[in-house]
LOTI-366416 format. One line per field, with one value per residue (C-alpha): x, y, z; residue in one letter. Coordinates in Angstrom, 1 decimal, decimal comma. Layout:
<atoms>
xx: X	... $
yy: Y	... $
zz: Z	... $
aa: a	... $
</atoms>
This chain:
<atoms>
xx: 0,0	1,5	2,1	-0,4	2,5	6,1	8,5	10,9	13,8	12,7	13,2	16,1	18,5	17,0	13,5	14,7	16,5	13,4	11,0	13,4	13,1	9,3	9,2	11,5	9,4	6,2	7,7	9,0	5,6	3,8	6,0	5,2	1,4	0,4	-3,3	-3,4	-2,9	-5,7	-6,4	-6,9	-9,0	-11,4	-13,6	-16,7	-18,3	-20,4	-21,4	-22,8	-21,1	-21,6	-18,7	-18,0	-18,0	-14,7	-14,8	-11,2	-10,4	-13,0	-16,4	-18,4	-21,8	-21,6	-24,7	-23,4	-25,2	-22,0	-19,0	-16,8	-13,9	-13,1	-9,5	-8,9	-10,3	-8,0	-5,1	-5,7	-6,6	-3,2	-1,6	-3,7	-1,1	1,5	-0,8	0,6	4,3	6,2	7,6	4,8	2,3	0,4	3,6	2,7	-0,8	0,7	2,7	-0,4	-2,7	-1,9	-2,6	-5,9	-7,0	-5,9	-8,1	-11,0	-10,7	-10,5	-13,6	-15,7	-14,8	-15,6	-18,7	-20,4	-19,0	-18,1	-15,8	-16,2	-13,5	-15,8	-18,3	-15,5	-14,5	-18,2	-19,1	-15,8	-16,1	-12,5	-9,8	-7,3	-9,9	-10,5	-6,9	-6,6	-9,6	-8,4	-4,9	-6,1	-8,3	-12,1	-12,8	-15,3	-16,9	-20,4	-20,6	-21,4	-18,8	-18,9	-15,5	-15,9	-12,9	-11,3	-8,8	-7,0	-8,1	-5,4	-7,7	-10,3	-8,1	-6,9	-10,6	-11,6	-9,1	-11,1	-14,1	-16,9	-18,6	-17,4	-18,8	-15,8	-16,6	-14,4	-15,0	-11,8	-12,4	-8,6	-8,3	-11,2	-9,6	-6,4	-8,3	-10,3	-7,2	-5,6	-9,0	-8,8	-5,2	-6,6	-9,3	-6,5	-4,6	-7,6	-8,2	-4,7	-4,9	-8,1	-6,8	-3,8	-6,3	-4,4	-5,8	-3,1	-3,3	-2,5	-5,4	-7,9	-6,8	-7,0	-10,4	-11,7	-10,4	-11,8	-15,2	-16,0	-15,3	-17,5	-15,8	-17,9	-17,0	-19,7	-19,9	-21,5	-24,2	-25,1	-25,0	-27,5	-29,9	-30,1	-32,6	-31,1	-27,9	-29,6	-29,2	-27,7	-24,0	-22,6	-19,4	-18,7	-15,1	-14,0	-10,2	-8,0	-10,7	-12,5	-9,7	-10,3	-14,1	-15,5	-18,7	-17,8	-21,1	-23,4	-20,6	-20,6	-24,5	-24,5	-22,0	-24,3	-27,4	-25,6	-25,1	-27,7	-28,7	-26,0	-23,5	-20,0	-18,5	-14,7	-13,1	-9,5	-8,1	-5,6	-6,0	-5,7	-2,8	0,6	2,2	0,2	1,1	4,8	4,7	2,1	2,8	6,3	8,2	6,2	5,4	7,9	11,1	11,3	8,8	7,2	4,0	3,3	3,1	-0,5	-1,8	-3,0	-4,6	-4,1	-7,2	-9,3	-7,8	-10,5	-9,9	-11,2	-13,7	-15,2	-15,5	-17,3	-19,5	-20,7	-21,3	-23,2	-25,4	-26,2	-30,0	-32,5	-35,4	-38,8	-40,3	-37,3	-35,5	-32,4	-32,0	-29,1	-29,9	-28,4	-29,9	-29,1	-28,9	-28,2	-28,1	-24,4	-22,3	-18,6	-16,9	-13,2	-10,5	-6,9	-3,9	-1,8	1,9	4,8	7,1	10,7	12,0	9,5	8,8	5,1	2,5	1,2	-2,0	-1,6	-3,5	-1,7	-4,0	-2,2	-1,3	-3,2	-6,1	-8,9	-12,5	-15,1	-18,8	-21,8	-25,3	-27,9	-30,9	-34,2	-37,2	-40,5	-42,7	-46,4	-47,2	-44,5	-44,7	-41,0	-38,8	-36,5	-33,0	-32,1	-28,4	-27,4	-26,4	-22,9	-19,5	-18,1	-14,7	-11,8	-10,3	-13,2	-14,4	-10,8	-10,7 $
yy: 0,0	3,4	5,8	8,6	11,0	10,6	10,3	13,1	10,8	10,6	14,4	15,1	18,1	19,7	19,4	20,9	23,8	24,5	24,4	26,6	29,2	28,6	29,3	32,4	33,9	33,3	34,6	37,8	38,5	37,9	40,5	43,1	42,1	42,2	42,7	39,2	37,5	35,1	36,4	39,9	38,7	36,5	37,9	36,1	33,2	30,6	32,7	35,6	38,2	38,7	39,3	41,9	40,7	40,5	41,2	40,4	37,2	34,5	35,1	32,4	33,3	31,5	29,4	26,9	23,6	21,7	22,4	20,0	21,4	18,7	20,0	19,6	16,1	15,0	16,4	14,5	11,4	11,5	11,7	8,9	6,2	8,1	9,4	7,2	7,6	9,4	12,0	11,9	14,5	14,2	14,3	17,4	16,0	13,0	15,3	17,3	14,3	13,7	17,2	17,3	14,2	15,8	18,8	16,7	14,6	17,7	19,4	16,1	15,5	19,1	19,5	16,0	14,9	11,6	9,5	5,7	4,5	3,7	2,1	-0,2	-1,3	-2,0	-3,9	-5,9	-9,4	-10,3	-8,3	-8,7	-7,5	-4,5	-3,7	-3,7	-1,6	1,0	0,9	1,6	4,5	4,5	8,2	8,3	4,9	4,7	7,9	8,2	10,2	11,6	12,4	14,5	14,6	11,6	11,1	7,8	7,5	9,4	10,9	8,4	5,5	7,5	8,4	4,7	3,8	5,8	3,7	5,5	4,2	6,2	7,0	8,5	10,1	11,5	12,6	11,0	7,2	6,6	7,9	5,7	2,7	3,2	3,5	0,5	-1,6	-0,5	-1,5	-5,0	-5,4	-4,8	-7,5	-10,0	-9,2	-9,7	-13,1	-14,2	-13,1	-15,0	-18,2	-18,0	-17,4	-14,3	-10,8	-8,1	-4,3	-4,5	-6,7	-4,4	-1,6	-3,5	-4,7	-1,0	0,0	-3,1	-3,0	0,6	2,4	2,6	4,3	5,7	7,6	10,3	14,0	15,7	17,1	13,6	12,3	15,0	13,5	10,4	11,3	8,7	10,8	14,1	15,1	11,6	12,3	13,2	14,5	15,8	16,4	18,4	18,9	20,6	20,5	23,9	25,7	23,2	23,6	26,0	26,9	27,2	28,3	25,5	23,1	24,2	24,2	20,5	19,7	21,3	19,3	16,1	17,0	15,9	18,7	19,0	17,5	19,0	20,2	20,2	22,2	22,9	25,1	27,9	31,6	34,0	36,1	37,2	34,6	31,7	32,8	32,7	29,4	27,4	28,5	30,4	28,0	24,7	24,7	26,7	26,8	23,4	21,3	19,7	20,1	19,6	23,0	24,2	22,4	25,6	28,8	31,5	33,3	30,3	30,5	31,3	33,8	32,6	35,6	34,5	30,9	31,9	34,4	31,8	29,1	31,7	32,9	29,7	28,9	27,4	28,7	27,6	27,3	25,4	23,4	22,8	26,5	28,1	31,6	34,1	34,5	36,8	33,7	30,4	26,9	26,8	28,2	28,5	26,6	26,9	27,9	27,0	27,4	24,5	25,5	23,4	22,3	22,5	20,2	17,4	17,6	17,6	20,3	22,0	23,6	27,4	30,7	31,9	31,2	33,0	29,7	26,6	26,6	24,3	25,3	23,6	24,5	22,9	22,7	24,0	22,0	23,0	23,4	23,7	26,6	26,1	29,8	30,8	30,8	29,6	27,1	28,9	27,7	26,8	26,4	23,0	22,8	21,9	23,2	25,1	23,9	25,1	28,3	29,9	32,2	33,8	34,7 $
zz: 0,0	-0,9	1,9	2,4	2,7	1,4	4,3	4,9	4,2	0,6	0,1	-2,2	-1,9	-4,9	-3,4	-0,1	-1,9	-3,8	-0,9	1,0	-1,7	-1,6	2,1	2,0	-0,9	1,0	4,3	2,5	0,9	4,0	5,8	3,2	3,2	6,8	5,8	4,3	7,7	8,2	11,7	10,4	7,5	9,4	12,2	11,7	13,8	12,1	9,0	11,1	8,9	5,3	2,9	0,3	-3,4	-5,0	-8,6	-9,6	-11,6	-12,1	-10,4	-8,5	-9,9	-13,2	-14,1	-16,6	-16,4	-15,9	-13,9	-15,8	-17,9	-20,3	-20,8	-17,1	-17,2	-20,1	-18,3	-15,2	-17,0	-18,6	-15,3	-13,6	-14,1	-12,2	-9,4	-6,6	-7,5	-4,6	-7,1	-9,6	-10,4	-7,2	-5,0	-3,2	-2,5	-1,0	1,4	2,1	2,7	6,3	7,3	5,4	7,2	10,5	9,8	8,8	12,1	14,2	12,6	12,7	16,3	17,4	15,2	15,0	18,4	16,6	18,8	18,6	21,0	23,8	21,3	20,0	23,6	24,3	21,1	20,6	22,0	21,1	22,9	20,0	17,5	19,8	19,9	16,1	15,6	18,1	16,6	13,1	14,3	13,6	14,2	11,3	11,9	10,5	8,7	5,1	3,0	-0,5	-2,1	-5,1	-7,6	-6,0	-8,7	-8,1	-4,6	-2,7	-0,1	-0,5	0,9	3,7	4,8	4,3	7,0	9,6	9,2	7,1	4,0	1,0	-2,5	-4,5	-7,9	-10,6	-14,2	-15,4	-16,4	-16,3	-12,6	-11,5	-13,2	-11,3	-8,1	-8,7	-9,5	-6,1	-4,5	-6,2	-4,9	-1,3	-1,8	-2,9	0,2	2,5	0,8	1,4	5,1	5,5	4,1	6,7	9,6	10,6	11,4	11,2	11,2	7,5	6,8	8,7	6,7	3,5	4,4	4,7	1,4	-0,3	1,4	2,3	-0,9	-4,0	-7,0	-9,7	-13,0	-12,7	-12,2	-9,3	-11,5	-12,6	-9,2	-8,0	-10,6	-8,5	-5,7	-3,2	-2,8	-2,0	1,6	2,5	3,4	6,7	5,0	1,5	0,5	-2,7	-2,1	-4,6	-7,3	-7,0	-9,0	-11,9	-12,4	-14,9	-13,1	-9,3	-7,9	-9,4	-8,3	-4,7	-4,8	-5,8	-3,0	-0,5	-1,9	-1,1	2,5	5,2	7,6	10,2	7,7	7,0	3,6	3,3	0,5	-0,2	-2,9	-3,6	-2,8	-5,6	-4,2	-5,4	-3,2	-4,7	-8,2	-7,4	-5,4	-7,3	-10,8	-10,8	-8,7	-8,7	-12,3	-14,3	-12,3	-10,5	-12,5	-9,3	-11,2	-15,0	-16,6	-17,1	-14,1	-12,6	-14,1	-11,5	-12,7	-11,4	-8,0	-5,3	-2,5	1,0	1,0	-2,2	-1,2	2,0	0,4	-2,2	0,6	2,8	0,0	-1,9	-2,2	-4,6	-6,4	-4,9	-8,3	-9,8	-7,1	-9,4	-10,2	-8,1	-6,7	-4,2	-0,7	2,1	4,2	2,7	4,4	5,2	8,2	8,1	10,8	10,3	7,8	8,0	5,8	4,6	4,8	3,7	6,5	5,4	8,2	7,9	4,1	4,8	5,5	8,6	9,6	9,9	10,1	6,9	3,9	1,1	-0,8	0,0	2,5	3,6	4,7	6,7	6,5	8,1	6,7	9,1	10,2	8,6	10,9	9,3	10,8	9,8	10,5	8,0	4,2	4,0	5,9	8,3	9,0	12,5	13,3	14,7	18,4	19,6	19,9	16,9	15,7	17,7	16,6	14,8	17,7	17,9	14,2 $
aa: m	a	p	c	c	a	s	s	g	a	v	g	p	w	f	r	a	a	t	l	g	n	w	l	v	g	l	g	l	a	a	v	q	p	g	r	s	c	k	k	r	w	s	f	v	s	g	s	q	s	f	r	k	l	n	s	g	r	k	l	n	q	s	d	s	s	s	v	d	q	d	e	v	r	r	f	a	e	q	a	a	d	w	w	k	p	f	g	p	a	a	m	l	q	r	m	n	t	t	r	i	q	f	i	r	q	v	v	s	a	t	l	g	h	n	v	d	e	q	l	a	a	k	s	a	v	a	e	n	n	r	l	e	q	a	s	n	m	s	l	h	g	l	r	v	l	d	v	g	c	g	a	g	l	l	t	e	s	l	a	l	l	g	p	h	i	t	a	i	d	a	a	e	e	a	i	a	v	a	q	r	r	q	d	s	m	r	a	l	v	e	r	e	q	r	s	s	q	r	t	l	q	s	v	r	a	t	r	i	a	e	r	i	r	y	r	c	i	t	v	e	q	l	a	q	e	s	e	h	l	e	s	y	d	i	v	t	a	l	e	i	l	e	h	v	q	s	p	r	p	f	l	a	n	l	v	r	m	l	r	p	g	g	v	l	f	i	s	t	l	d	r	s	a	v	s	y	l	v	a	i	g	l	a	e	r	l	f	g	f	l	p	k	g	t	h	d	w	r	r	f	v	q	p	e	e	l	c	e	a	l	l	t	i	a	w	s	e	d	t	p	t	e	v	i	e	s	r	r	g	p	m	e	i	l	r	i	s	g	l	v	f	d	l	l	s	g	g	f	q	l	s	t	w	t	d	v	n	y	i	c	a	a	r	k	r	h	v	m	h	d	p	s	a	k	r	e	r	m	v	p	v	t	g	q	v	a	e	g	v	a	s	r $
</atoms>
């Protein structure tokens, strides 16, 4: 099984030199752009404050019927075979993966209160099975997850190890094929372990990947046409995909439609800033070649303010439920935003308050309570503790 994140020992001298330049450039620009600090930019709590509209770059109010950019699909289809290679086109995503999972676990624990350690201890009849289950972590046990833009399964497999049932979708058939081949290899490993009557931690993890993931080559718009998927997922993830879609607002609206009331949406993308242009395009693509040239279009990057405004104002027409409209108060509330910053020493990423390059956002869908005396349904925020760190921003 390929590692979720490449080890620091595999980082070559050229990679360290390049990331040192990355880090110094970002630090220098952050110093001359103090207003871009995440702490100064975010002062809201759970979506209580509206955001100004930003008109620069690509807007989030396009209304195309499909969010799929076929050129982007072809580009990632060509890279699918190398997706799991430590120094392949998804090398930086592999390094980022552990931190993305950390963020998801933190928010789910604080927001949904989902902790199954005591449940496992109560339900496991065999002490050895209990030890294996706890050692492999089941912090998302029993939840339903939709992973949109799953690619070859990098995030999907890591999520599956935490115990949920996952539907993973992607528009690139070649990427889904790679993910399914890896899943088949996990099934073969499980069968070998069963024949030998041994149950190891490796077999537990392989079982989850083999049994808890359903891969489909389908777009989120197509999935939204299947009524059984609407408002049926506890968690929806769309990581590093928003900057590749051609119609962000309808795309976000369909993600929200998949969430059950109280469910959490996770989105990670790139900020449209001077630093992100230098780091993601100037250094990563053009100078050092960490990413294939043309992977990113800076005009498609989305500033955190734009993303939050779109999530907070998404609504649907009462006459045409599939028509996306703007509302003064949509069904979502922002829980937490963190930057994803490269750590020079470990070769991985860390959560940070600095969001000028990569960042990840968590938003929750409010519960809907029907008021018979009112003409429209009114949104009632879910109860419970808001994710740590929001109140101070």
